[in-house]
N, C-alpha and C positions, 0 to 999 in steps of 0.2 A: 015599873017593870022589874021582874025578878030575873037576874042572870045566874045561870048555873056555872059556878067556877070550874067544875071538872070538865064540862063540855067545852068551855072556852079554852082550857089548856090543851085539850085534844086538837082543837082547830088550829091553835098556834103551833103545835108540834107538827101537824100534817103540813101546814103552810111552809114551815121551815124546811121540812124534808123535800117538799116539791121544789122549793127554791134551790136547795143544795143539789138536788138531782139535776135540775136545769143547768146550774152553774158547772157541775162536774161534766155533764154531757157536752156543754159548749167547750170546756177546756180540753176534753178528750178529743173532740172533733178538730179543734185547733191544733192540738199536739200531733194528731194523725196526719193532718194536712202538712204541717211543718216537716214531719218525718219523711213523708213522701217527697216533698220538695228537696229535702236534703239528700235523699237517696238518688233522685234524678240528677241532682247537681254532682254527686259523687260519681255516678255512672258517666256523666259527661267528662268529669275530671280524669277518670280512668281511660276513657277513649282518647282524650288529648295526650295523656302520658304515653299510651300505646302508639299513637301516631308519631309522637316525637321520637320514641325508641326505634320504630320501623324506619323512619327517615334517616336516623343516624346510622342504622345498620346498612341501608342502601348506599349511603354516602361512603361507608367503609368498603363496601363491595366494589366501588368504582375506582378505588385507589390502588395503584400498583407501584411498588418501589423495588429497586435492585438491592438496596442495603439490607443485609440479613437481619441485623439487630432491629432496625425500624420495622421490617416486615413481621418479625415476631411480636413486637409491641402492638402493631395493628391488629394481629390475630387475637392477642390477649384482650384488647379493648373490645373487639367485636364479640368475643365469647362472653364478656361481662354484660354487654347489651342484650345478647340472646337469652342469657340466664335471667336477667331482670324482666325481659318481656314475657318469658314463659311463666315466671312466678306471678306476674301481674294478672294473668288470666284467672288465678285462683283467689284473688283478693276480693273481699266483700267491701261494701261501702263504708269504709272506716277512714274517717278524715285524717286522724293522726298517721295512719299507715300510708295514705296517699301523700301526705306531706313528706313522709320519710322517702318515698319513691322520688318525689320531686327533688329532694336534696341529693339523692343518688344521681339523678339525671344531671343536676347542676355540676356535681363533682366530675361526672363523665364528660360533660361538655368542656370543663376546664382541662381535663386530661387530654381530650381530643385537640383542643386549641394548642396546648403545649407540644403535643406530638406532631401536629401539622406544621407548627412553627419550625420544629427540628427537620421535618421532611422538606419544607421549603428551603431551609438553609442548606440542606444536603444537596437538593436539586440545583440550587444556585452555585454551590461549589463544584458540582459535577459539570454544569454548563460552562463554568469558568475553566475547569480542567479540559473539557472538550475543546473549547475555543483555543486554549493554550496548546493542546495537542495538534489541533488543526493548523494553528499558526506555525508550530514547529515543523509539521509535515510540509506545509507550503514553503517554509524557509529551506527545508532540506531539499525539496524538489527544485526550488530555485537555485540552490547551490549546485545540485547535480547538473542542472541545465547549464549553469555558468561554467562548471567544471568540464562538461562535455564540449561546450563551445571553446573553452580554453585549449582542451586537448586537440580539437579540430584545427584551431588556429596554430597550435604548436606543430601539428602534422603538416599543415600547409607551409608554415615557416621552414620546417625541416626539409620539406620537399623543395621549396624554393632555394634554400641554401645548397641542397644537393645538386639542383639544376645549375645554379650559377658557378658552383665549385667543381662541377664534373669535367672530366677530360673530354676533349673533342678532337677528332682527327679528320684528315682529308687526304686526297691523293693515294687511295688504296690501290695497290698493284699486286696482282697474283701471277706467278709464273710457274709452269710445270717444268720440272728439271729432271735430266738424267745425269746422275753422278758418274764421274770417270776418274781414272787415276791421274789424269792430267790436271793442270792448274785450274782449268776452267770447266764448269759444268755446261751441259748442253740443254738449251731450252727446246721443248717439244710440246705438241698437243696430242700425241699418241697415248691413249689411255693404257695400252698394254705395256708401255715402255717406262713411263715415269716412275720414279721412286722418291721424289721430294717435291714439296711445294714451297716456293719462296714467297713470303708475304711481307710487303713493305708499305709503310704509311708515314704520315707526318702528324705528330701530336702537336696541337696548336697551343699558342700562348694563352694562359689564363691566370691573371693575377689573383683571383679568388681561390684557386686550387692550392692545396697543400703541397709543399715541396717534399722531395725525398724519393725513395725507391718505390716504383709502381710495377705491379704485376699485370701483365697482359696475357689473356688466354685466347687462343684461336680455336674455333670449332669448324670442322669441315664436314659438310652434310652432302652425301652422295645422291645420285638420281633416285634411289629407292628410299630416301629420307632416313637413312641410317648414318650414325656417326662414323667417319673414317678415322682409323688409327686411334680409337678411344683409349686415352691414357688415364682415365679415372673420373671420379665423380666428386665435385666440390660442393660443400654445403655452406650456404650463406643465409643464416636464419632459417626460414622455412622454405627457401628456394634452393634448388639443386642445379648444378651446371656440369655437363659432360664436356670434356675438352680434348682436342687432338694435339695441341702443342701449347707451350708456355714460354714467355720471355719476360725479362725485367729490364728497366732502365731508370736512370736517375733524373728526376724531373726538377727543373729550376724555374718554373713559371715562364718558360720561353719555348718557342718552336723547337722541336727536336725530331729528327728522322730516325725511324726505328725499322729494322728488318729482322725477320726470323725465318729460319729454314726448318720445315717440318718433315721429318722422315716418315714416309708412308709405310708403316709396318703392316703389310697385308699378306696373308698366305696366298691369295689369288690376285691376279692383275685387276686393276680398276676397270670398271665398266664404262662404256661410252655414255656420254650424256653431260648434263649440266651439274656443276658442283657449286655449292654456296659456301663462301668463306665468311664467317661471322667473327668479329673481334670484340672482346669483352674486357673491361676493367673491373675486376672482381665479378659481380653478377650483373653489371650494367652494360648493355649493348652500346658500343660506340659507333659501329658502322659495319657494313658488309659489302661484299663484291661477289662476282660470279666468274667462272671459267668454264668453257666448253671443251670437252675432250672427245676425240673421235678415234 
C-alpha cells in the first residue's frame, strides 16, 4: 500500500488543530466559569462589607454623650463610615480593592473600640461624680436637718431658760385714787374723779432669775380697748409695747413688794366701766388685774 506523505501531513495538522481548539475551548469555558464564580464571590464580599458598615453607622447613631470632645470624635468616625459606604457602591469586583476596604473597616473597628473605651471611662467617671455629688447633697441635707433640729432644741432650751428664770408675781392690787394736798390720798371708784391708779404686787423669789435692777411696765386698758395715759411705745426685737407707767426695783432673788402710782393724764374724765391693768417685765406679761369704775 502506497501512502501519500502530503495527505498524511494535512491530516496530522488538522487533527492537531482540532485538539488545540478543543483544549482552548475547554480552558476558556473553565476560565469563564471561574471568573463568574469570582465575581459572585466579590459581590457577596461587597454586600458583607456594606452590611458591616451600615451596622457600625447604626451603632454610632444610638450613642449619645455629653462630653463635647467625644461627641466630635463620634461624628468624625461616623462621617468616615458614611464616606466609605458611599464609595463602596461604586466599586467593581476587584479583590485587592475589597481587601483594602476590609483593612479600612478593621482600622475603623479599632478606632471605635478605643473611642468607646474612652466613652465608657468618661461615663464611669461621670457616674462616680454623680454619686459623689448625690452623697454630698444628702450629707448637706442631713447637716441642714441636724442644724435645724439643733436650732429648734436651742430655741426650746432658750424658752425653757426664759421660763424658769422669768419673774413671777402675786397679790396684785389696784386702787383708784384722788390726790389731795393732805398727807393721804383718797380711794374712790368714781370714774369722773380719780386722777391716779396705785398698782401694788409681790415679785416672788426665783433663784434662777438674774439679780439687779428690773424695769416693770404697767399698761392700763380702758373699756373701749384703748391705752389710758399712753406714755410711749417700747420696742423689744420685733415686738412693741405701749405702756401707761413704769417703775424699777432692785431684785435679789427674794420676795419683794413693789408699788407704783400712775398719774392718769387725760384731757377728759375716765369713762365708767371695767379697766384692765397688765404688768410687764420688758415685753413679758407677768400678770393682770381689773378694776370697775362707776
